[in-house]
Structures are given as structure tokens and as C-alpha cells.
C-alpha positions as CSV (number, residue, x, y, z in Angstrom):
1,M,131.2,61.2,35.7
2,H,131.7,64.7,36.2
3,F,131.7,67.8,34.2
4,N,133.2,71.0,34.6
5,A,131.7,74.3,33.7
6,I,134.6,74.4,30.5
7,T,133.4,71.0,29.6
8,V,129.7,72.1,29.3
9,Y,131.1,75.4,27.7
10,G,132.8,73.3,25.0
11,V,129.9,70.5,23.7
12,C,127.8,73.4,23.3
13,V,130.2,75.7,21.1
14,L,131.5,73.0,19.6
15,T,127.8,71.4,18.5
16,F,126.6,74.8,17.3
17,M,129.6,75.3,15.4
18,M,128.9,71.9,13.5
19,V,125.2,72.4,13.0
20,M,126.0,75.9,11.4
21,Y,128.4,74.3,9.1
22,M,125.9,71.9,7.9
23,L,123.2,74.1,7.4
24,E,126.0,77.0,5.8
25,R,124.6,76.4,2.6
26,R,120.8,76.9,3.2
27,H,121.7,81.0,3.8
28,R,124.9,83.2,3.8
29,L,124.2,84.4,7.5
30,L,124.5,81.1,8.6
31,I,128.1,81.1,7.2
32,L,128.8,83.9,9.4
33,A,127.2,81.8,12.4
34,F,129.4,79.2,11.9
35,A,132.6,82.2,12.2
36,L,131.0,83.2,15.5
37,G,130.9,79.0,16.5
38,C,134.5,79.5,15.3
39,V,135.4,82.0,17.6
40,L,133.6,80.3,20.1
41,S,135.2,77.1,19.8
42,S,138.5,79.2,19.5
43,L,138.2,80.4,23.2
44,Y,137.2,77.0,24.4
45,G,140.4,75.8,23.2
46,F,142.4,78.5,25.0
47,L,140.2,78.0,28.6
48,S,140.7,74.2,28.4
49,G,144.6,74.7,27.4
50,A,144.4,72.9,23.9
51,W,146.4,76.5,22.8
52,P,146.7,74.3,19.3
53,F,143.0,73.9,19.3
54,G,142.4,77.7,19.8
55,I,144.6,79.1,17.1
56,V,143.5,76.6,14.4
57,E,139.7,77.5,15.3
58,A,140.7,80.9,15.3
59,V,142.1,80.9,11.8
60,W,138.8,79.3,10.7
61,S,137.0,81.8,12.2
62,V,138.7,84.2,9.8
63,V,138.4,82.0,6.9
64,A,134.6,81.6,7.4
65,V,134.3,85.5,7.6
66,L,136.2,85.7,4.3
67,R,133.7,83.6,2.7
68,F,130.7,85.3,4.1
69,L,132.1,88.6,2.4
70,R,132.7,86.8,-1.0
71,S,129.5,84.6,-1.0
72,P,127.0,85.8,-3.4
73,D,123.8,87.3,-1.8
74,T,120.8,84.6,-0.9
75,A,118.1,86.8,-2.0
76,A,119.9,87.9,-5.4
77,Q,120.2,84.2,-5.9
78,Q,116.5,83.5,-5.4
79,S,115.4,86.1,-7.3
80,G,117.3,85.1,-10.6
81,S,119.4,88.3,-10.7
82,P,121.3,88.3,-14.2
83,R,124.5,88.9,-12.0
84,H,124.3,85.3,-10.4
85,R,122.9,83.3,-13.1
86,S,125.5,80.4,-14.4
87,S,125.4,80.7,-18.3
């Protein structure tokens, strides 16, 4: 079996993206890391000729960045800040 550089790159970035997705509830910055994984996966899609995949991953990267911007600060949540407490 022969793998070219684009295939190896794709396996690495898709693995990174999925791991960041699994871990994103642990820390707010992991949502941003997931967004980076989506951008890198989008690049893989375009490089490999799968442009629909590249477009979908680009959209997911925007969604992830918006989720990061709207997510509460993890430190504030852990300290019990009143603005983040549920009633």
C-alpha cells in the first residue's frame, strides 16, 4: 500500500480535528483548536480534489469560531462567578 503526502496529511489533520472535537468540553480553547482542525481539514479537501468536503469544513470552522466566541470563560465557570451560575 502506497500513501502520498496529501493522504498522510489528511489522516493527521482529520485525527487532530476529531480528537479536539472529543475534548472540547474540557476547556474553551479546545473549541478554537477544533476550528483550526476544521481549517486544516478544509485545506486537505481542496488539495485532494474533494472541494465539497473543503467547503463543508470551512463552514464548520466558522461555526466553531462562533461557538468559541460565545462560550463562557472556563476560569469564570470554575471559580463560581455569579454571572455563570445557574438558578
